Backbone as ProteinMPNN parsed JSONL, in Angstrom:
{"seq_chain_A": "MATRLAEVTPIRESRFSRKRALIIRAAARAFGRNGFHGTTLDEIAAELRVTKASLYYYFETKEELLHEVHVLSMGDILARLEQILKEKDNPVDQLQTAITEHLRLLATNYEGAFLLQQEYELAPKYRAEIVKLRDVYQKKLLGVVQEGVKQRYFRVKDPRIAVYMMLGSINWFLRWYRAEGRLSLDEIAAAYVDFIFYGLLADRGAVHHEKTAPKKRARPGRRKR", "coords_chain_A": {"N_chain_A": [[-23.458, -40.661, 11.89], [-22.841, -39.215, 9.606], [-23.774, -36.736, 10.388], [-22.001, -36.031, 12.446], [-19.594, -35.772, 10.978], [-20.247, -33.574, 9.39], [-20.32, -31.625, 11.324], [-17.696, -31.554, 12.274], [-16.032, -31.048, 10.061], [-16.188, -28.197, 9.196], [-14.858, -27.031, 11.382], [-12.28, -28.108, 11.171], [-11.593, -27.017, 8.696], [-11.598, -24.333, 9.345], [-9.51, -24.144, 11.226], [-7.429, -24.94, 9.578], [-7.443, -22.85, 7.697], [-6.832, -20.647, 9.332], [-4.254, -21.305, 10.252], [-2.932, -21.404, 7.835], [-3.115, -18.736, 7.038], [-1.5, -17.545, 8.999], [0.992, -18.544, 8.272], [1.319, -17.356, 5.756], [1.461, -14.646, 6.454], [3.814, -14.656, 7.979], [5.611, -15.403, 5.986], [5.402, -13.161, 4.331], [6.652, -11.202, 5.902], [9.237, -12.281, 6.026], [10.017, -12.442, 3.287], [9.938, -9.751, 2.78], [12.031, -8.758, 4.368], [14.329, -10.183, 3.454], [14.074, -10.722, 0.762], [12.917, -12.774, -2.008], [14.662, -14.854, -2.974], [16.526, -14.805, -0.972], [15.315, -15.869, 1.206], [14.507, -18.726, 3.129], [12.536, -21.724, 3.489], [13.036, -22.867, 5.898], [13.618, -20.676, 7.553], [11.149, -19.363, 7.671], [9.629, -21.365, 8.884], [10.972, -21.507, 11.339], [10.363, -19.029, 12.49], [7.679, -19.395, 13.002], [7.835, -21.442, 14.722], [7.622, -24.118, 13.96], [8.083, -27.2, 12.114], [9.891, -27.482, 8.997], [8.823, -29.421, 7.383], [6.162, -29.438, 8.118], [5.184, -27.188, 6.875], [4.851, -27.94, 4.268], [2.468, -29.213, 4.292], [0.643, -27.256, 3.92], [1.551, -25.69, 1.81], [2.994, -26.339, -1.336], [5.324, -25.402, -2.584], [7.889, -22.85, -2.287], [7.462, -20.84, -4.087], [4.706, -20.943, -4.502], [3.913, -20.013, -2.048], [4.864, -17.356, -2.12], [3.2, -16.416, -4.12], [0.715, -16.537, -2.775], [1.15, -14.623, -0.819], [1.191, -12.287, -2.34], [-1.428, -12.352, -3.344], [-2.858, -12.065, -0.967], [-2.003, -9.502, -0.123], [-2.896, -7.852, -2.245], [-5.607, -8.352, -2.027], [-6.114, -7.164, 0.453], [-5.53, -4.404, -0.042], [-7.354, -3.805, -2.054], [-9.778, -4.24, -0.718], [-9.674, -2.202, 1.182], [-9.718, 0.064, -0.483], [-12.232, -0.196, -1.716], [-13.885, 0.141, 0.505], [-13.273, 2.773, 1.149], [-14.307, 4.105, -1.1], [-16.99, 3.697, -0.658], [-17.446, 5.088, 1.721], [-16.518, 7.734, 1.4], [-17.587, 10.641, -0.333], [-16.688, 12.264, -2.378], [-14.277, 12.845, -5.035], [-11.834, 14.011, -4.187], [-11.54, 13.557, -1.37], [-11.658, 10.786, -1.486], [-9.352, 10.076, -2.984], [-7.262, 11.189, -1.449], [-7.519, 9.702, 0.947], [-7.182, 7.126, -0.038], [-4.493, 7.147, -0.917], [-3.172, 7.54, 1.538], [-3.981, 5.217, 2.961], [-2.907, 3.203, 1.377], [-0.148, 3.624, 1.695], [-0.022, 3.201, 4.46], [-0.759, 0.511, 4.678], [1.367, -0.794, 3.345], [3.5, -0.102, 5.013], [2.846, -1.07, 7.55], [1.596, -3.619, 7.465], [2.971, -5.179, 5.64], [6.111, -5.84, 5.68], [9.068, -4.453, 4.29], [10.13, -4.838, 0.814], [8.681, -6.645, -0.823], [6.574, -6.35, -2.533], [7.568, -5.001, -4.625], [8.336, -5.647, -7.681], [8.85, -8.35, -7.166], [6.989, -10.127, -8.039], [7.831, -11.034, -10.444], [9.306, -13.22, -9.956], [7.597, -15.264, -10.04], [5.896, -18.028, -11.624], [4.313, -17.933, -14.884], [1.548, -18.703, -14.627], [0.918, -18.055, -12.007], [1.667, -15.365, -11.896], [-0.076, -14.115, -13.671], [-2.526, -13.947, -12.33], [-1.919, -12.148, -10.271], [-1.28, -9.827, -11.697], [-3.765, -9.339, -12.82], [-5.345, -8.717, -10.546], [-3.988, -6.426, -9.727], [-4.509, -4.773, -11.896], [-7.236, -4.381, -11.557], [-7.264, -2.829, -9.232], [-5.836, -0.549, -10.111], [-7.612, 0.325, -12.066], [-9.827, 1.098, -10.548], [-8.746, 3.242, -9.08], [-8.137, 4.896, -11.229], [-10.721, 5.481, -12.063], [-11.523, 7.152, -9.955], [-9.832, 9.391, -10.322], [-10.591, 10.199, -12.91], [-13.274, 10.864, -12.433], [-12.839, 12.989, -10.74], [-11.683, 14.795, -12.52], [-13.825, 15.176, -14.234], [-15.63, 16.449, -12.519], [-14.278, 18.722, -12.155], [-12.484, 18.968, -10.086], [-9.867, 18.094, -10.352], [-7.021, 18.881, -12.34], [-5.85, 17.367, -14.884], [-3.827, 16.132, -17.42], [-3.52, 13.559, -18.534], [-5.199, 11.108, -17.137], [-4.588, 8.349, -16.755], [-1.775, 8.158, -16.897], [-1.221, 9.749, -14.702], [-2.163, 8.13, -12.599], [-0.434, 5.914, -12.831], [1.991, 7.179, -12.156], [1.464, 7.982, -9.521], [1.11, 5.48, -8.202], [3.596, 4.329, -8.688], [5.32, 6.015, -7.214], [4.313, 5.623, -4.636], [4.702, 2.842, -4.148], [7.466, 2.757, -4.319], [8.256, 3.908, -1.977], [8.765, 2.056, -0.005], [11.369, 1.398, -0.371], [12.918, 3.232, 0.956], [11.726, 3.872, 3.373], [11.741, 4.007, 6.91], [10.709, 2.893, 10.02], [11.687, 4.096, 12.292], [12.527, 6.523, 11.42], [13.019, 10.062, 10.492], [10.511, 11.239, 9.993], [7.1, 10.603, 10.855], [4.768, 7.993, 9.9], [2.272, 9.118, 9.299], [3.021, 11.752, 8.767], [4.588, 11.397, 6.499], [2.651, 10.408, 4.737], [1.012, 12.67, 4.575], [2.786, 14.396, 3.273], [3.047, 13.103, 0.813], [0.395, 13.295, -0.153], [0.177, 16.085, -0.306], [2.138, 16.697, -2.269], [1.247, 15.225, -4.509], [-1.208, 16.417, -4.978], [-0.616, 19.163, -5.212], [1.92, 19.559, -6.294], [5.056, 20.937, -7.558], [5.138, 23.651, -8.341], [4.611, 26.963, -7.243], [1.822, 29.089, -6.372], [1.611, 31.489, -8.684], [0.434, 34.004, -8.603], [0.181, 34.477, -5.874], [2.883, 34.497, -5.166], [3.802, 36.725, -6.637], [2.336, 38.761, -5.42], [3.39, 38.661, -2.857], [6.023, 39.459, -3.342], [5.73, 42.076, -4.301], [4.236, 43.451, -2.444], [4.172, 46.101, -0.074], [6.612, 46.276, 2.49], [5.996, 45.937, 5.958], [6.745, 48.446, 8.274], [8.793, 48.191, 11.127], [7.515, 48.743, 14.326], [8.575, 51.427, 16.328], [10.31, 50.983, 19.378], [9.954, 51.89, 22.86], [11.978, 54.567, 24.064], [14.726, 54.234, 26.214], [15.04, 55.881, 29.289]], "CA_chain_A": [[-22.043, -40.476, 11.503], [-22.798, -38.114, 8.64], [-23.972, -35.496, 11.141], [-20.749, -35.719, 13.138], [-18.643, -35.292, 9.976], [-20.668, -32.235, 8.991], [-19.968, -30.707, 12.407], [-16.241, -31.496, 12.456], [-15.346, -30.534, 8.875], [-15.974, -26.747, 9.235], [-13.849, -26.712, 12.395], [-10.981, -28.431, 10.585], [-11.318, -26.042, 7.647], [-11.302, -23.069, 9.999], [-8.155, -24.25, 11.774], [-6.53, -24.982, 8.419], [-7.388, -21.5, 7.128], [-6.119, -19.763, 10.259], [-2.836, -21.661, 10.218], [-2.437, -21.008, 6.52], [-2.975, -17.277, 7.061], [-0.324, -17.23, 9.818], [2.184, -18.853, 7.466], [1.424, -16.333, 4.699], [1.935, -13.407, 7.096], [5.234, -14.854, 8.321], [6.353, -15.377, 4.722], [5.438, -11.769, 3.873], [7.703, -10.512, 6.659], [10.537, -12.833, 5.648], [10.325, -11.991, 1.93], [10.2, -8.312, 2.853], [13.361, -8.507, 4.937], [15.448, -10.834, 2.776], [13.812, -11.011, -0.647], [12.441, -14.135, -2.28], [15.774, -15.799, -3.053], [17.269, -14.792, 0.284], [14.497, -16.467, 2.256], [14.325, -20.176, 3.055], [11.385, -22.228, 4.236], [13.501, -23.107, 7.271], [13.485, -19.421, 8.301], [9.726, -19.142, 7.906], [9.224, -22.363, 9.869], [11.551, -21.15, 12.635], [9.6, -17.908, 13.04], [6.401, -19.934, 13.466], [8.156, -22.518, 15.659], [7.146, -25.4, 13.417], [9.083, -27.819, 11.242], [9.724, -27.193, 7.572], [7.946, -30.457, 6.822], [4.76, -29.084, 8.369], [4.789, -26.167, 5.905], [4.446, -28.598, 3.026], [1.061, -29.602, 4.424], [-0.161, -26.109, 3.493], [2.073, -25.154, 0.554], [3.884, -27.301, -1.988], [6.598, -24.781, -2.937], [8.095, -21.478, -1.833], [6.853, -19.986, -5.102], [3.27, -20.895, -4.199], [3.781, -19.156, -0.877], [5.018, -15.974, -2.587], [1.958, -16.104, -4.825], [-0.339, -16.289, -1.793], [1.462, -13.346, -0.18], [0.724, -11.247, -3.262], [-2.893, -12.389, -3.373], [-3.314, -11.495, 0.3], [-1.748, -8.057, -0.107], [-3.804, -7.21, -3.189], [-6.944, -8.431, -1.449], [-6.178, -6.148, 1.506], [-5.57, -3.038, -0.566], [-8.619, -3.657, -2.777], [-10.847, -4.118, 0.276], [-9.594, -0.862, 1.758], [-10.149, 1.036, -1.478], [-13.68, -0.324, -1.88], [-14.497, 0.752, 1.685], [-13.1, 4.228, 1.001], [-15.245, 4.582, -2.123], [-18.323, 3.681, -0.068], [-17.561, 6.035, 2.825], [-16.226, 9.097, 0.953], [-18.518, 10.946, -1.415], [-16.135, 13.09, -3.46], [-12.99, 12.309, -5.5], [-10.696, 14.54, -3.43], [-11.434, 12.778, -0.134], [-11.392, 9.393, -1.853], [-7.956, 9.91, -3.396], [-6.407, 11.463, -0.295], [-7.589, 8.57, 1.867], [-6.611, 5.957, -0.714], [-3.03, 7.289, -0.874], [-2.759, 7.328, 2.926], [-4.197, 3.825, 3.335], [-1.953, 2.382, 0.635], [1.127, 3.76, 2.4], [-0.152, 2.582, 5.776], [-0.773, -0.939, 4.488], [2.717, -1.25, 3.027], [4.422, 0.11, 6.132], [2.477, -1.766, 8.785], [1.187, -5.01, 7.274], [3.88, -5.917, 4.762], [7.447, -5.282, 5.867], [10.031, -4.585, 3.202], [9.806, -4.478, -0.565], [8.327, -7.803, -1.642], [5.613, -5.96, -3.56], [8.26, -4.306, -5.702], [8.911, -6.463, -8.742], [9.084, -9.755, -6.838], [6.061, -11.005, -8.761], [8.527, -11.605, -11.6], [9.86, -14.503, -9.544], [6.524, -16.241, -10.143], [5.59, -18.637, -12.919], [3.241, -17.2, -15.577], [0.201, -19.02, -14.142], [0.727, -17.301, -10.779], [1.823, -13.941, -12.162], [-1.253, -13.608, -14.383], [-3.557, -13.594, -11.346], [-1.48, -10.951, -9.559], [-1.426, -8.709, -12.631], [-5.203, -9.088, -12.965], [-5.776, -8.006, -9.342], [-3.374, -5.101, -9.766], [-5.239, -4.001, -12.898], [-8.519, -3.998, -10.952], [-6.969, -1.719, -8.316], [-5.501, 0.621, -10.914], [-8.825, 0.784, -12.743], [-10.65, 1.795, -9.562], [-8.111, 4.539, -8.839], [-8.326, 5.674, -12.453], [-12.089, 5.985, -12.023], [-11.555, 8.278, -9.016], [-9.186, 10.544, -10.96], [-11.447, 10.624, -14.024], [-14.438, 11.537, -11.874], [-12.352, 14.275, -10.26], [-11.527, 15.659, -13.693], [-15.188, 15.469, -14.704], [-16.238, 17.411, -11.598], [-13.364, 19.877, -12.135], [-11.629, 18.991, -8.907], [-8.501, 17.832, -10.781], [-6.563, 19.323, -13.652], [-4.935, 16.295, -15.273], [-3.789, 15.953, -18.877], [-3.736, 12.148, -18.837], [-5.468, 10.437, -15.854], [-3.927, 7.047, -16.645], [-0.375, 8.423, -16.554], [-1.224, 10.264, -13.334], [-2.309, 6.981, -11.695], [0.832, 5.171, -12.877], [3.0, 7.934, -11.403], [1.122, 7.901, -8.103], [1.39, 4.135, -7.687], [5.04, 4.135, -8.715], [5.94, 6.719, -6.086], [3.867, 4.999, -3.393], [5.382, 1.558, -3.967], [8.899, 2.982, -4.139], [8.54, 4.414, -0.642], [9.299, 0.97, 0.814], [12.82, 1.321, -0.551], [13.64, 4.131, 1.863], [10.998, 4.103, 4.62], [12.168, 3.376, 8.147], [9.754, 3.232, 11.078], [12.36, 4.949, 13.271], [13.07, 7.661, 10.672], [12.765, 11.445, 10.909], [9.09, 11.556, 9.894], [6.156, 9.537, 11.147], [4.032, 7.523, 8.731], [1.241, 10.106, 8.982], [3.678, 12.916, 8.158], [4.974, 11.003, 5.142], [1.415, 10.353, 3.957], [0.604, 14.053, 4.323], [3.702, 14.933, 2.264], [2.645, 12.489, -0.463], [-0.87, 13.916, -0.576], [0.468, 17.472, -0.665], [2.864, 16.771, -3.535], [0.409, 14.707, -5.591], [-2.283, 17.369, -5.261], [-0.165, 20.526, -5.479], [3.136, 19.551, -7.097], [6.201, 21.782, -7.231], [4.982, 25.063, -8.658], [3.851, 27.796, -6.326], [0.809, 29.962, -6.966], [2.37, 32.654, -9.153], [-0.236, 35.22, -8.132], [0.548, 34.676, -4.472], [4.302, 34.848, -5.136], [3.93, 38.096, -7.125], [1.793, 39.646, -4.392], [4.336, 38.679, -1.745], [7.22, 40.213, -3.736], [5.435, 43.487, -4.571], [3.543, 44.082, -1.315], [5.099, 46.9, 0.749], [6.967, 45.683, 3.764], [5.564, 46.695, 7.125], [7.843, 48.97, 9.095], [8.759, 47.78, 12.53], [7.112, 49.819, 15.236], [9.688, 51.779, 17.225], [10.081, 50.721, 20.794], [10.152, 53.048, 23.737], [13.379, 54.867, 24.384], [15.073, 54.14, 27.639], [15.455, 57.149, 29.875]], "C_chain_A": [[-21.896, -39.295, 10.55], [-22.927, -36.775, 9.341], [-22.688, -35.074, 11.839], [-19.701, -35.191, 12.176], [-18.972, -33.875, 9.556], [-20.297, -31.211, 10.051], [-18.467, -30.494, 12.509], [-15.546, -30.814, 11.283], [-15.16, -29.018, 8.885], [-14.918, -26.331, 10.242], [-12.452, -26.961, 11.842], [-10.598, -27.407, 9.519], [-10.938, -24.703, 8.25], [-9.884, -23.067, 10.57], [-7.126, -24.243, 10.655], [-6.347, -23.578, 7.851], [-6.601, -20.545, 8.012], [-4.622, -20.033, 10.23], [-2.201, -21.22, 8.906], [-2.202, -19.493, 6.472], [-1.759, -16.848, 7.879], [0.961, -17.468, 9.03], [2.399, -17.786, 6.395], [1.958, -15.029, 5.278], [3.428, -13.512, 7.445], [6.094, -14.81, 7.066], [6.471, -13.959, 4.188], [6.544, -10.999, 4.584], [9.088, -10.981, 6.223], [10.946, -12.38, 4.244], [10.645, -10.499, 1.919], [11.591, -8.003, 3.356], [14.476, -8.978, 4.021], [15.263, -11.046, 1.282], [13.424, -12.464, -0.834], [13.579, -15.138, -2.25], [16.548, -15.884, -1.745], [16.529, -15.428, 1.446], [14.38, -17.973, 2.051], [13.079, -20.571, 3.832], [11.756, -22.532, 5.678], [13.314, -21.852, 8.131], [12.022, -19.133, 8.632], [9.214, -20.107, 8.975], [9.733, -22.005, 11.268], [10.784, -20.007, 13.288], [8.275, -18.387, 13.625], [6.572, -21.047, 14.495], [7.502, -23.835, 15.244], [8.267, -25.984, 12.57], [8.827, -27.435, 9.789], [8.773, -28.194, 6.926], [6.472, -30.097, 7.001], [4.266, -28.002, 7.401], [4.278, -26.796, 4.618], [3.019, -29.146, 3.095], [0.14, -28.51, 3.882], [0.268, -25.571, 2.124], [3.086, -26.129, -0.037], [5.262, -26.709, -2.256], [6.683, -23.373, -2.337], [7.458, -20.49, -2.811], [5.346, -19.85, -4.878], [3.007, -19.974, -3.01], [3.917, -17.682, -1.255], [3.759, -15.511, -3.318], [0.846, -15.757, -3.839], [-0.107, -14.986, -1.039], [0.959, -12.197, -1.044], [-0.793, -11.192, -3.312], [-3.46, -11.744, -2.105], [-3.153, -9.983, 0.303], [-2.687, -7.319, -1.048], [-5.246, -7.264, -2.693], [-7.145, -7.38, -0.371], [-6.364, -4.753, 0.926], [-6.852, -2.79, -1.351], [-9.783, -3.478, -1.803], [-10.852, -2.732, 0.895], [-10.094, 0.192, 0.781], [-11.665, 0.989, -1.665], [-14.424, 0.298, -0.705], [-14.412, 2.271, 1.616], [-14.119, 4.79, 0.009], [-16.681, 4.588, -1.598], [-18.499, 4.808, 0.94], [-17.358, 7.488, 2.404], [-17.053, 9.415, -0.284], [-17.985, 11.911, -2.461], [-14.719, 12.625, -3.801], [-11.782, 12.793, -4.707], [-10.481, 13.729, -2.159], [-11.088, 11.325, -0.429], [-9.917, 9.187, -2.177], [-7.001, 10.166, -2.244], [-6.368, 10.264, 0.65], [-6.97, 7.322, 1.254], [-5.084, 5.986, -0.68], [-2.517, 6.969, 0.53], [-2.877, 5.861, 3.327], [-3.24, 2.882, 2.614], [-0.591, 2.425, 1.328], [1.084, 3.046, 3.754], [-0.099, 1.057, 5.677], [0.626, -1.471, 4.235], [3.634, -1.174, 4.242], [4.111, -0.758, 7.331], [2.173, -3.239, 8.595], [2.179, -5.837, 6.477], [5.262, -5.281, 4.824], [8.29, -5.48, 4.618], [9.431, -4.372, 1.836], [9.377, -5.657, -1.418], [7.324, -7.447, -2.724], [6.3, -5.368, -4.786], [8.982, -5.287, -6.611], [9.104, -7.928, -8.395], [8.066, -10.693, -7.473], [6.718, -11.623, -9.981], [9.253, -12.898, -11.252], [8.836, -15.629, -9.735], [6.4, -16.803, -11.549], [4.419, -17.884, -13.555], [1.849, -17.461, -15.029], [-0.106, -18.267, -12.85], [0.73, -15.8, -11.057], [0.589, -13.341, -12.822], [-2.347, -13.18, -13.405], [-3.206, -12.314, -10.614], [-1.668, -9.724, -10.443], [-2.895, -8.341, -12.796], [-5.736, -8.315, -11.761], [-5.23, -6.586, -9.313], [-4.094, -4.198, -10.762], [-6.589, -3.535, -12.361], [-8.321, -2.792, -10.04], [-6.671, -0.444, -9.095], [-6.737, 1.201, -11.587], [-9.73, 1.553, -11.793], [-10.064, 3.172, -9.237], [-8.274, 5.46, -10.042], [-9.737, 6.268, -12.492], [-12.237, 7.179, -11.093], [-10.985, 9.529, -9.674], [-10.054, 11.071, -12.101], [-12.69, 11.354, -13.528], [-14.05, 12.91, -11.323], [-12.15, 15.279, -11.38], [-12.9, 16.106, -14.189], [-15.849, 16.535, -13.838], [-15.378, 18.664, -11.415], [-12.66, 20.062, -10.791], [-10.163, 18.889, -9.322], [-8.252, 18.419, -12.163], [-5.468, 18.348, -14.082], [-4.985, 16.109, -16.781], [-4.104, 14.518, -19.266], [-3.951, 11.401, -17.518], [-4.741, 9.109, -15.68], [-2.456, 7.217, -16.262], [-0.279, 8.922, -15.118], [-1.317, 9.122, -12.323], [-1.036, 6.148, -11.672], [1.91, 5.862, -12.04], [2.733, 7.864, -9.908], [1.511, 6.551, -7.518], [2.887, 3.842, -7.681], [5.721, 4.786, -7.526], [5.546, 6.099, -4.756], [4.621, 3.694, -3.146], [6.881, 1.724, -3.73], [9.237, 3.393, -2.708], [9.078, 3.318, 0.283], [10.808, 0.844, 0.697], [13.559, 2.164, 0.489], [12.959, 4.322, 3.217], [11.611, 3.322, 5.779], [11.242, 3.836, 9.265], [10.362, 4.191, 12.095], [12.932, 6.202, 12.629], [12.608, 9.012, 11.193], [11.28, 11.78, 10.939], [8.24, 10.344, 10.257], [5.45, 9.126, 9.855], [2.957, 8.526, 8.32], [1.839, 11.344, 8.318], [4.105, 12.618, 6.725], [3.747, 10.966, 4.242], [0.93, 11.752, 3.612], [1.485, 14.697, 3.255], [3.372, 14.379, 0.881], [1.391, 13.163, -1.011], [-0.619, 15.346, -1.052], [1.145, 17.554, -2.032], [2.003, 16.315, -4.704], [-0.67, 15.719, -5.967], [-1.766, 18.738, -5.716], [1.155, 20.624, -6.231], [4.202, 20.514, -6.619], [5.942, 23.272, -7.378], [4.139, 25.795, -7.63], [2.785, 28.565, -7.102], [1.491, 31.264, -7.372], [1.744, 33.968, -8.703], [0.143, 35.521, -6.703], [2.004, 35.093, -4.343], [4.501, 36.299, -5.565], [3.454, 39.083, -6.072], [2.77, 39.784, -3.232], [5.554, 39.524, -2.061], [6.952, 41.704, -3.843], [4.763, 44.201, -3.409], [4.544, 44.87, -0.481], [5.355, 46.246, 2.087], [6.516, 46.566, 4.907], [6.781, 47.167, 7.903], [7.678, 48.527, 10.536], [8.377, 48.961, 13.395], [8.253, 50.131, 16.197], [9.345, 51.475, 18.675], [10.302, 51.976, 21.617], [11.623, 53.274, 24.006], [13.591, 54.749, 25.883], [15.519, 55.503, 28.136], [16.789, 57.003, 30.597]], "O_chain_A": [[-20.97, -38.491, 10.66], [-22.285, -35.798, 8.957], [-22.326, -33.898, 11.825], [-18.981, -34.252, 12.515], [-18.069, -33.056, 9.383], [-19.995, -30.062, 9.729], [-18.011, -29.387, 12.797], [-14.578, -30.08, 11.48], [-14.051, -28.563, 8.602], [-14.163, -25.39, 9.999], [-11.55, -26.142, 12.016], [-9.446, -26.979, 9.437], [-10.06, -24.012, 7.734], [-9.148, -22.093, 10.41], [-6.075, -23.612, 10.771], [-5.225, -23.164, 7.558], [-5.808, -19.738, 7.526], [-3.817, -19.102, 10.189], [-1.073, -20.727, 8.88], [-1.199, -19.034, 5.925], [-1.063, -15.903, 7.508], [1.904, -16.681, 9.115], [3.529, -17.361, 6.155], [2.807, -14.378, 4.669], [4.196, -12.573, 7.231], [7.186, -14.242, 7.081], [7.513, -13.583, 3.651], [7.283, -10.238, 3.959], [10.004, -10.173, 6.069], [12.09, -11.979, 4.031], [11.498, -10.036, 1.162], [12.259, -7.103, 2.848], [15.461, -8.266, 3.824], [16.183, -11.498, 0.601], [13.582, -13.284, 0.071], [13.483, -16.164, -1.577], [17.155, -16.912, -1.442], [17.062, -15.514, 2.552], [14.178, -18.439, 0.93], [12.625, -19.846, 4.717], [10.913, -22.468, 6.573], [12.904, -21.942, 9.288], [11.701, -18.71, 9.742], [8.457, -19.715, 9.863], [9.022, -22.176, 12.258], [10.577, -20.01, 14.501], [7.803, -17.848, 14.626], [5.597, -21.535, 15.068], [6.919, -24.553, 16.057], [9.284, -25.33, 12.339], [7.705, -27.108, 9.402], [8.009, -27.844, 6.026], [5.639, -30.409, 6.15], [3.067, -27.908, 7.136], [3.388, -26.258, 3.96], [2.435, -29.501, 2.071], [-0.978, -28.779, 3.444], [-0.558, -25.057, 1.37], [3.929, -26.674, 0.675], [6.265, -27.417, -2.171], [5.675, -22.792, -1.935], [6.974, -19.432, -2.407], [4.782, -18.768, -5.045], [2.01, -19.252, -2.973], [3.16, -16.847, -0.759], [3.311, -14.376, -3.16], [0.114, -14.789, -4.045], [-1.066, -14.313, -0.66], [0.368, -11.244, -0.536], [-1.379, -10.109, -3.323], [-4.42, -10.976, -2.164], [-4.072, -9.262, 0.692], [-3.22, -6.269, -0.69], [-6.016, -6.33, -2.913], [-8.212, -6.772, -0.281], [-7.249, -4.008, 1.35], [-7.387, -1.681, -1.32], [-10.671, -2.658, -2.038], [-11.915, -2.149, 1.11], [-10.815, 1.111, 1.171], [-12.309, 2.034, -1.762], [-15.474, 0.913, -0.89], [-15.358, 2.972, 1.978], [-14.721, 5.835, 0.258], [-17.499, 5.394, -2.041], [-19.567, 5.417, 1.016], [-17.962, 8.387, 2.99], [-17.207, 8.577, -1.172], [-18.731, 12.341, -3.341], [-14.032, 12.068, -2.945], [-10.803, 12.059, -4.569], [-9.371, 13.266, -1.895], [-10.312, 10.707, 0.299], [-9.301, 8.234, -1.7], [-6.026, 9.432, -2.077], [-5.296, 9.86, 1.1], [-6.31, 6.547, 1.946], [-4.451, 4.958, -0.44], [-1.551, 6.224, 0.693], [-1.973, 5.318, 3.962], [-2.813, 1.875, 3.179], [0.045, 1.389, 1.525], [2.039, 2.371, 4.14], [0.534, 0.398, 6.501], [1.035, -2.47, 4.826], [4.446, -2.07, 4.474], [5.023, -1.148, 8.061], [2.466, -4.041, 9.482], [2.228, -7.058, 6.619], [5.55, -4.314, 4.118], [8.239, -6.527, 3.973], [8.351, -3.795, 1.705], [9.668, -5.686, -2.614], [7.222, -8.152, -3.728], [5.694, -5.247, -5.852], [10.106, -5.702, -6.329], [9.496, -8.701, -9.27], [8.246, -11.911, -7.454], [6.23, -12.624, -10.507], [9.756, -13.592, -12.135], [9.172, -16.806, -9.606], [6.748, -16.149, -12.532], [3.622, -17.266, -12.848], [1.037, -16.539, -14.965], [-1.251, -17.881, -12.615], [-0.095, -15.058, -10.524], [0.244, -12.188, -12.564], [-3.017, -12.171, -13.623], [-4.077, -11.483, -10.358], [-2.163, -8.695, -9.983], [-3.233, -7.162, -12.9], [-6.496, -7.361, -11.928], [-5.93, -5.653, -8.921], [-4.272, -3.006, -10.512], [-7.038, -2.43, -12.669], [-9.111, -1.848, -10.069], [-7.196, 0.621, -8.772], [-6.894, 2.419, -11.669], [-10.336, 2.551, -12.184], [-10.801, 4.152, -9.131], [-8.52, 6.656, -9.89], [-9.925, 7.413, -12.901], [-12.981, 8.113, -11.391], [-11.582, 10.603, -9.595], [-10.225, 12.283, -12.232], [-13.113, 12.344, -14.125], [-14.817, 13.869, -11.418], [-12.412, 16.471, -11.214], [-13.102, 17.275, -14.519], [-16.541, 17.416, -14.346], [-15.707, 19.549, -10.625], [-12.291, 21.174, -10.416], [-9.304, 19.527, -8.713], [-9.131, 18.45, -13.024], [-4.309, 18.487, -13.693], [-6.062, 15.946, -17.355], [-4.858, 14.276, -20.208], [-2.975, 11.087, -16.837], [-4.321, 8.777, -14.572], [-1.951, 6.499, -15.398], [0.647, 8.555, -14.396], [-0.628, 9.14, -11.304], [-0.602, 5.718, -10.604], [2.65, 5.207, -11.306], [3.662, 7.706, -9.115], [2.158, 6.479, -6.474], [3.388, 3.182, -6.772], [6.596, 4.188, -6.901], [6.362, 6.051, -3.836], [5.124, 3.47, -2.045], [7.493, 0.925, -3.021], [10.379, 3.243, -2.274], [9.774, 3.62, 1.253], [11.456, 0.252, 1.561], [14.691, 1.85, 0.858], [13.567, 4.886, 4.126], [11.951, 2.146, 5.651], [11.018, 5.034, 9.436], [9.654, 5.003, 12.691], [13.751, 6.882, 13.246], [11.902, 9.1, 12.198], [10.832, 12.522, 11.813], [8.621, 9.203, 9.995], [5.526, 9.826, 8.845], [2.751, 8.76, 7.13], [1.235, 11.919, 7.412], [4.0, 13.472, 5.846], [3.795, 11.441, 3.107], [0.487, 12.001, 2.491], [0.992, 15.459, 2.423], [3.414, 15.109, -0.109], [1.336, 13.55, -2.178], [-1.144, 15.763, -2.084], [0.77, 18.382, -2.862], [2.018, 16.935, -5.768], [-1.008, 15.861, -7.142], [-2.416, 19.402, -6.523], [1.475, 21.689, -6.758], [4.259, 20.868, -5.442], [6.479, 24.072, -6.611], [3.091, 25.311, -7.203], [2.844, 28.674, -8.327], [1.902, 32.05, -6.517], [2.456, 34.94, -8.451], [0.397, 36.672, -6.348], [2.337, 35.94, -3.514], [5.271, 37.03, -4.942], [4.084, 40.117, -5.851], [2.96, 40.873, -2.69], [6.075, 40.224, -1.192], [7.819, 42.517, -3.524], [4.72, 45.431, -3.386], [5.64, 44.382, -0.203], [4.443, 45.73, 2.733], [6.634, 47.789, 4.845], [7.715, 46.407, 8.159], [6.575, 48.496, 11.082], [8.88, 50.067, 13.198], [8.831, 49.229, 16.805], [8.219, 51.691, 19.124], [10.781, 52.993, 21.114], [12.407, 52.337, 24.156], [12.739, 55.119, 26.691], [16.291, 56.193, 27.47], [17.299, 57.974, 31.156]]}, "name": "protein", "num_of_chains": 1, "seq": "MATRLAEVTPIRESRFSRKRALIIRAAARAFGRNGFHGTTLDEIAAELRVTKASLYYYFETKEELLHEVHVLSMGDILARLEQILKEKDNPVDQLQTAITEHLRLLATNYEGAFLLQQEYELAPKYRAEIVKLRDVYQKKLLGVVQEGVKQRYFRVKDPRIAVYMMLGSINWFLRWYRAEGRLSLDEIAAAYVDFIFYGLLADRGAVHHEKTAPKKRARPGRRKR"}
C-alpha cells in the first residue's frame, strides 16, 4: 500500500502544479487587461472553463493569486537574466540582451500593466517577497553596469540611478505598447537599446565635420543635341 501511495502522490502533485500554473497565467492576462480591482474570480474561472469554487481549491483569495502572478513573472525575468549572464561574456552584450528580453517578456508573456504598481494591492507579507525578488534583479543589472564602467565600456556617473532609469522606462512601455502598432517588438527593443546606450546628443565631432566639409558638386549630365 505504501508503494502505491508513493507512486500516485507525485502524479497528483504534478497535476496540481500544472493546473495551478494555468490559473496563474490566466490571472496574469486578466489582471493585465482589467487591473486587480477590475478583475473577478468569475472571469478567471470562465476563461479556464471551470467553476469559481474550483479556484478556491488552489488559491484562497484573489490577493494570493496576484501575489503568485508577481512571483511567476519575477522568476521568469530572473531566469532569463541569469541565462544571459552565462551565455554573454561582456557587459555590452549582456545589457543589450537583458533589455530586449525584459521587453519581450512583458509584451508576450504578461499582457497589460499588472507589473506596474499593482504590488501595492498586496498585503505587506506578500509585498515583501516581491520587493526582495525585484531587488535581486536590480542588483544583478547593477553588477552588469558596474562591470561595464570598470572595463570602460560605459560612461556612467551613477550606475544605480542608471539602472533605476532603465527599469522605469522598460516597465512604462506597457502603458503604450500595442502588438498591432507602428513598430514591431524587435524594432521597439532596438530603439530602447539605442537610446539607453547613445542617448540624445550627437557626436559633436561628426556634426562639425558634416557642417564644414565641402559639398560635392553634382556632375553635369550630357547635353541633349
